Structures are given as structure tokens and as C-alpha cells.
C-alpha positions in Angstrom: 88.3 60.3 -19.2 87.2 56.6 -19.2 89.5 53.9 -20.6 88.5 51.8 -23.6 87.8 48.9 -21.2 85.6 51.0 -19.0 83.7 52.3 -22.1 83.0 48.7 -23.1 81.8 47.9 -19.6 79.5 51.0 -19.7 77.9 49.9 -23.0 77.5 46.4 -21.8 75.8 47.5 -18.5 73.4 49.7 -20.4 72.7 46.9 -22.9 71.9 44.5 -20.1 69.8 47.1 -18.3 67.8 47.8 -21.5 67.2 44.1 -22.2 66.1 43.5 -18.6 63.7 46.5 -18.6 62.2 45.7 -21.9 60.6 42.6 -20.5 56.9 43.2 -20.5 56.4 42.9 -16.7 59.4 45.1 -15.8 58.4 47.7 -18.4 54.9 47.9 -17.0 56.2 48.4 -13.5 58.5 51.2 -14.7 55.7 52.9 -16.6 53.4 52.7 -13.6 56.0 54.1 -11.3 56.8 57.0 -13.6 53.1 57.8 -14.2 52.3 57.7 -10.5 55.2 60.1 -9.9 53.8 62.5 -12.5 50.2 62.2 -11.4 51.2 62.9 -7.8 52.3 66.3 -8.9 49.6 66.9 -11.5 46.3 65.8 -9.9 44.4 66.8 -13.1 45.7 63.6 -14.7 43.9 61.3 -12.2 40.9 61.1 -14.6 40.6 57.5 -15.7 40.6 58.2 -19.5 43.5 60.7 -19.3 45.5 58.3 -17.1 45.0 55.6 -19.7 46.3 57.8 -22.4 49.2 58.9 -20.3 50.2 55.3 -19.7 50.1 54.5 -23.4 52.3 57.6 -24.1 54.7 56.8 -21.3 55.1 53.2 -22.5 55.7 54.2 -26.1 58.2 56.8 -25.0 60.0 54.3 -22.8 60.5 51.9 -25.7 62.0 54.7 -27.8 64.3 56.0 -25.2 65.5 52.6 -24.0 66.3 51.5 -27.5 68.2 54.8 -28.1 70.4 54.3 -25.0 72.3 51.4 -26.7 72.8 53.4 -29.9 74.7 56.5 -30.9 71.7 58.1 -32.6 70.3 61.3 -31.1 66.9 61.4 -32.9 63.9 60.3 -30.9 60.8 60.0 -33.1 57.7 61.0 -31.1 55.3 58.0 -30.9 51.7 58.4 -32.1 50.6 57.5 -28.5 52.3 60.7 -27.3 50.5 62.8 -30.0 47.2 61.2 -28.9 47.9 62.2 -25.3 48.6 65.8 -26.3 45.3 65.8 -28.3 43.4 64.5 -25.3 44.7 67.3 -23.1 43.6 69.8 -25.8 40.2 68.3 -26.2 39.6 68.3 -22.4 40.4 72.0 -22.3 43.7 71.8 -20.3 46.2 74.6 -20.6 49.3 73.8 -22.7 51.4 74.4 -19.5 50.0 71.2 -18.1 51.6 69.3 -21.1 54.9 70.9 -20.5 54.8 70.0 -16.8 54.1 66.4 -17.7 57.4 66.2 -19.6 59.3 68.2 -17.0 58.2 66.0 -14.1 58.6 62.9 -16.4 62.3 63.6 -16.9 62.7 64.1 -13.1 61.0 60.8 -12.5 63.2 59.0 -15.0 66.4 60.4 -13.4 65.2 59.5 -9.9 64.4 55.9 -11.0 67.8 55.4 -12.6 69.6 56.9 -9.7 67.9 54.5 -7.4 68.7 51.5 -9.7 72.4 52.5 -9.8 72.5 52.9 -6.1 71.0 49.5 -5.5 73.5 47.7 -7.8 76.5 49.5 -6.2 78.3 50.1 -9.5 81.8 51.5 -9.6 81.6 55.3 -9.3 83.0 56.0 -12.8 80.4 53.7 -14.5 77.6 55.2 -12.4 78.6 58.7 -13.4 79.0 57.8 -17.1 75.5 56.1 -17.1 73.9 59.1 -15.5 75.5 61.6 -17.8 74.5 59.5 -20.8 71.0 59.2 -19.5 70.7 62.9 -18.7 72.0 63.9 -22.2 69.6 61.5 -23.9 66.5 62.4 -21.9 67.2 66.1 -22.3 67.3 65.6 -26.1 64.2 63.5 -25.9 62.3 66.1 -23.8 63.3 69.0 -26.1 62.3 67.2 -29.3 59.1 65.8 -27.8 57.9 69.1 -26.4 58.5 70.9 -29.6 56.6 68.4 -31.7 53.7 67.9 -29.2 53.2 71.6 -28.7 52.4 71.8 -32.4 50.0 68.8 -32.0 48.3 70.4 -29.0 47.8 73.8 -30.7 46.5 72.2 -33.9 43.9 70.2 -31.9 43.0 73.1 -29.7 42.4 75.3 -32.8 40.5 72.5 -34.5 38.3 72.1 -31.4 37.7 75.9 -31.1 36.8 76.1 -34.7 34.4 73.2 -34.5 32.7 74.7 -31.3 32.5 78.1 -32.9 31.0 76.6 -36.1 28.4 74.7 -34.1 27.5 77.8 -32.1 27.3 79.9 -35.2 25.1 77.4 -36.9 22.8 77.4 -33.9 22.6 81.2 -33.8 21.9 81.4 -37.5 19.1 78.8 -37.1 17.5 80.8 -34.2 17.7 84.0 -36.2 16.1 82.3 -39.2 13.2 81.2 -37.0 14.2 77.8 -35.7 12.9 77.0 -32.2 15.4 74.7 -30.6 15.1 73.1 -27.1 15.9 76.1 -25.0 17.8 74.3 -22.2 20.0 72.4 -24.7 20.6 75.5 -26.8 21.4 77.7 -23.8 23.9 75.1 -22.6 25.6 75.0 -26.0 25.9 78.8 -26.2 26.8 79.3 -22.5 24.1 82.0 -22.5 20.5 81.8 -21.2 18.0 82.2 -24.1 15.0 82.4 -21.8 16.0 85.7 -20.3 15.5 89.3 -21.6 18.0 90.2 -24.3 19.6 93.4 -25.6 21.4 92.9 -28.9 24.4 94.8 -30.0 26.3 95.0 -33.3 29.9 96.4 -32.9 32.5 97.3 -35.4 35.6 99.5 -35.8 36.5 102.3 -38.1 37.7 101.1 -41.4 40.8 103.3 -41.4 42.2 102.2 -38.0 43.8 98.8 -38.9 47.2 98.6 -37.2 50.0 98.6 -39.7 53.4 96.9 -39.8 56.3 98.9 -38.5 57.5 99.7 -42.0 54.0 100.7 -43.2 53.9 97.9 -45.8 50.5 96.5 -44.8 48.3 95.4 -41.9 50.0 93.7 -39.0 49.3 89.9 -38.8 47.5 90.3 -35.5 45.4 93.3 -36.6 42.2 91.4 -36.5 43.0 90.2 -33.0 43.4 93.8 -31.9 40.0 94.7 -33.2 38.4 91.6 -31.7 39.9 92.4 -28.3 38.5 96.0 -28.4 35.0 94.8 -29.3 35.0 92.0 -26.7 36.1 94.4 -24.0 33.3 96.8 -25.0 30.7 94.0 -24.7 32.1 93.0 -21.3 31.7 96.5 -20.1 28.1 96.8 -21.4 27.3 93.4 -19.9 28.3 94.5 -16.4 27.4 98.2 -16.6 24.1 97.9 -18.4 23.0 94.3 -18.2 23.0 91.5 -15.6 26.6 90.3 -16.4 25.7 87.6 -18.9 26.8 88.0 -22.6 27.1 86.0 -25.7 29.3 87.1 -28.7 29.8 85.8 -32.2 32.3 87.2 -34.7 30.7 88.8 -37.7 33.9 89.7 -39.5 37.6 90.5 -38.8 36.5 93.8 -37.2 32.8 93.3 -36.4 31.0 91.4 -33.6 27.4 90.4 -32.9 26.5 90.4 -29.2 23.6 89.8 -26.8 23.6 90.8 -23.2 21.1 89.7 -20.6 19.1 92.5 -19.0 16.8 92.2 -16.0 15.1 95.6 -16.0 15.0 98.6 -18.3 18.5 99.6 -19.5 19.7 103.2 -19.0 18.4 106.0 -21.2 20.3 106.4 -24.5 21.9 109.7 -23.1 23.4 107.8 -20.1 27.2 107.8 -20.0 27.0 104.0 -19.6 26.6 103.8 -23.3 29.6 105.9 -24.2 32.2 104.2 -26.4 35.6 105.4 -27.6 37.1 105.4 -31.1 37.6 103.3 -33.1 34.6 101.3 -31.8 31.0 101.8 -33.0 28.0 100.1 -31.5 24.4 99.7 -32.7 21.9 98.8 -30.1 18.4 97.2 -30.4 15.6 97.3 -27.8 15.3 94.8 -25.0 13.0 91.8 -25.5 12.5 88.4 -24.0 13.0 84.8 -25.1 13.8 83.6 -28.6 11.6 86.2 -30.2 13.4 88.9 -28.3 16.8 87.4 -29.3 15.8 87.7 -32.9 14.0 91.0 -32.8 16.6 92.9 -30.8 19.3 91.7 -33.2 17.3 92.7 -36.3 16.9 96.2 -34.8 20.7 96.4 -34.0 21.5 95.4 -37.6 19.1 98.1 -38.8 20.7 100.7 -36.5 24.1 99.8 -37.9 22.8 100.3 -41.5 21.7 103.8 -40.5 24.9 104.6 -38.7 27.0 103.6 -41.8 24.9 105.8 -44.1 24.6 108.7 -41.7 26.2 112.1 -41.9 29.6 112.6 -40.2 29.3 113.3 -36.5 26.6 110.8 -35.6 27.2 109.3 -32.1 29.3 106.2 -31.9 26.5 104.5 -29.9 23.3 104.4 -32.0 20.1 103.2 -30.4 17.4 101.8 -32.8 14.5 103.7 -31.3 16.4 106.9 -32.0 16.8 106.1 -35.7 13.8 103.9 -36.4 12.0 106.5 -38.4 15.2 107.3 -40.3 15.8 103.6 -41.0 12.2 102.9 -42.3 12.1 106.1 -44.3 15.6 105.6 -45.7 14.8 102.2 -47.2 13.7 104.2 -50.2 16.2 107.0 -50.4 14.6 108.8 -53.4 11.3 109.0 -51.6 13.0 110.1 -48.4 14.8 112.9 -50.2 11.5 114.0 -51.8 9.9 114.1 -48.4 12.7 116.2 -46.9 12.5 118.7 -49.8 8.7 118.9 -49.7 8.3 119.3 -46.0 11.4 121.4 -45.1 11.6 123.6 -48.2 14.1 126.3 -47.6 15.0 124.7 -44.2 16.7 121.9 -46.2 19.4 124.4 -47.4 23.0 123.7 -46.5 24.9 125.9 -44.1 25.0 126.6 -40.3 22.0 129.0 -40.3 19.6 126.5 -41.7 21.1 123.7 -39.5 20.4 125.9 -36.4 16.8 126.5 -37.5 16.3 122.7 -38.1 17.7 121.9 -34.7 15.4 124.4 -33.1 12.4 123.0 -34.9 13.3 119.4 -34.0 13.7 120.3 -30.3 10.5 122.3 -30.3 8.4 119.4 -31.7 10.0 116.9 -29.4 9.3 119.2 -26.4 5.6 119.2 -27.2 5.7 122.7 -28.8 6.9 124.3 -25.6 9.4 127.2 -26.1 10.5 126.8 -22.5 11.2 123.1 -22.8 12.9 123.5 -26.2 15.1 126.2 -24.7 16.3 123.8 -22.0 17.1 121.1 -24.6 19.0 123.6 -26.7 20.6 125.6 -23.9 19.3 128.9 -25.1 16.8 131.6 -23.9 13.1 130.9 -24.6 12.8 134.1 -26.5 15.5 132.9 -28.9 13.3 129.8 -29.5 10.3 132.0 -30.1 12.2 134.2 -32.6 13.5 131.1 -34.5 10.1 129.5 -34.7 8.7 132.7 -36.2 11.4 132.7 -38.8 10.9 129.0 -39.5 7.2 129.6 -40.1 8.0 132.3 -42.6 10.4 130.0 -44.5 7.9 127.2 -44.5 5.1 129.4 -45.7 2.6 127.7 -43.4 1.9 126.9 -39.7 4.1 124.3 -38.1 0.9 122.6 -36.8 -0.3 122.2 -40.4 2.0 119.2 -41.1 3.6 118.5 -37.8 4.0 114.6 -38.0 5.5 114.9 -41.5 7.9 117.6 -40.3 9.0 115.3 -37.5 9.8 112.5 -39.9 11.7 114.8 -42.3 13.7 116.3 -39.4 14.5 112.8 -38.0 15.9 111.9 -41.4 17.9 115.0 -41.8 19.3 114.7 -38.3 20.7 111.3 -39.3 21.5 111.6 -43.0 22.0 115.3 -43.4 20.8 117.5 -46.3 
């Protein structure tokens, strides 16, 4: 343990050192040296504007730390220049780990500088040891407090920037969907997605009853919306690479819903292709591919319409719903009363509930889609052609007239029943 006299000498040496270093010229030399040591290990900071902000932060920190060395206080207020530097890193898109590295390397540079100073001045060993211990203790407290405060500043600025960018992108997309014709090159750059290509729009959402709950069952987990968003984003990414040309643009439509557009170069796979398969709890409604701004709008409008059909449909409808497959049901379903009247008038007894009527409706639907070919309908249904012939005869009896008599209307009625049920 140091004697009282030695303690006084330590305090005096530190006071002299602080007074000497606080001279403007000396302080600037120290700040430059520390910054160069940091930049040598973090090349991303070589940018002229970032380096200027780093220098302002280092200078302000140095004033605080130096003044604290001569006092017994342990609180080190974080200067505004340091907050400004943290905000700069956030705005420039640097990871928060870069900010942490700055302070880690900064502390190392301070210790290296002080060790060199003490060695040059050839102080007694006990004074040198005491100064280094005091410096290490104070810089450790300074780093800990600064990193904690500046992490909050960085995250707030990053979130503010992300929100602003998201709001600008959302405003642009809403404008395009409302008929605005922006400069395509500029708009594509802002969205990070080429608007001049061929688009396929998707609307994705999750089941309402699949929100992750807290462990005690008291309510939804705080990160529940993040879980849903991750599921939907991954589905879009899979479609973009498996169906499209790899490019995609997404925009949140709710806590568990997402609008998306993927670029397509040719014709996407048929709706029956396994590339469209999606697992619970995700649903997807898909428009038809179309080019340029008009295609961006039209395909989205169709995807939204397909979702409306999917949400009104009978249980058991596929999780991936393609607009062409439900277009008739969508248009007819806009007036549900008229649609139900059409179903009752055209299908008559075939609109009865139960598995027998459902089987006959399925057979008739396949028969009409197969161009009234019993053989082709049998292949679609996976039954013998004579079974199809027998069922068509029974259907004709129940309808009370030839199928050919009102074929197109039957098609529409069957499309509606296939989606909405009886």
C-alpha cells in the first residue's frame, strides 16, 4: 500500500499530466493518435465524414476522462458528440458491433499511450503502477457507461431510419397502386426492386389461431408478430428463387400479413406444381404475371381478390390460391345473394349437402373441364370411365334436363360451390 506522501505525489503527477494534455495542441495530437490507432484496425472509419465525427467524439471523451482523473467521481457523462457519432454509424448502415469495436480499441489505444508516456518519463515503479491502475479503472468505467448509453442511441437512430425508409417505400407503393406513374429508374432504386420487369404479386398471411403464446398462457408473446413476419418472408424468398428470377419486394400489410412481388422472366409453373406448396400456418394468394407498372398493380389487385375468396371459402381450400382458379367465384361472389340464387337454380338437387351430392358435383365439374370426355374426366378423378358415365346419367336425372342445355351456367355454379360450398 502506498504511503500518504506517495499518494500525494501520484495525485500531483496526474494533475500535472492532465493540465499539460489539456493544452489545445497537445490534446489534438493525442486525439489524432488515438483515432489513427482505431482507424488502423477498423478501415470502415476512413470515410472523411465518419472520421470527422469520430474525432469530435474522441476529443469530447478525452476532456471528460482527463478531468475525471483528478477527481474521485466515477460518473462520466457521455458527451453529445459521442451520441452524434453513434447516430452517424446507424445512419450509414454499419452494424452495432462496429461501435463496440471502436470503444474496445479506443481503450487499448489509451492504455498504450499512457504506458508509453510513463516509460518515457521513467517514474518510480510504485507511481507508475498506481497511475496505470487508476487509469485502467477509470477507462473501464468510462467504456462500460459509454457503450451502454450509446447502444441505446444507436438502436433508436437505426429504428428511426428503418421506420422512415419503410414509410417512404410504403408511400411510393401506395402511390403506384393508386395509379401514380413515378420515374421508373428512381422508384426502382428506392424500392430495391426493378419495376420494369414482369411481376407476380402475392398476398401472404397466417392462420388467426396460431399466434405464439407466453409460457404461462397469459397472452401472445411480445415477439409473436416477428415470428409471423419471419415465416412469411421466408415463404416469399422460397417463391422468388423457386418460381421467379430471384428478385422480390415485400411490404408489411399487418402484424401477420405481407404483400409481395416477385420478378418472373417466363411463365411460372402450373398451379398444381409442388413449387407452390406452402405449409401451415401460412396462406398465399397469387395473382397472374404481368409487366411494368400496370402489371405491378393488376397482379396485386388479383392477389388481393384471391385472398378475399380464400377467407370466405369453405374449409379445406388449398393454402395456395391462384386468382385464375377462383376468378369466377370472386366475380360471382361479389353479390352473394345473387350467387346463391344461381347455385340453387342451376344445380337444383345437386346443391344438397352430404357426400353423395358432393361426389356428383365433383364428377360434373371434372366432366365439364375435360370437354365432356368421360375418359378424360375419369383420369382427373382417378375412377373408371364407366363410373363417370353412370354418374353423369344420374346427374342428368336430378337436373331434369341435358347438361348441354345450360353448360356455361353450370360451370359458374360449380366453380362457386367448389370454393364457397353449399
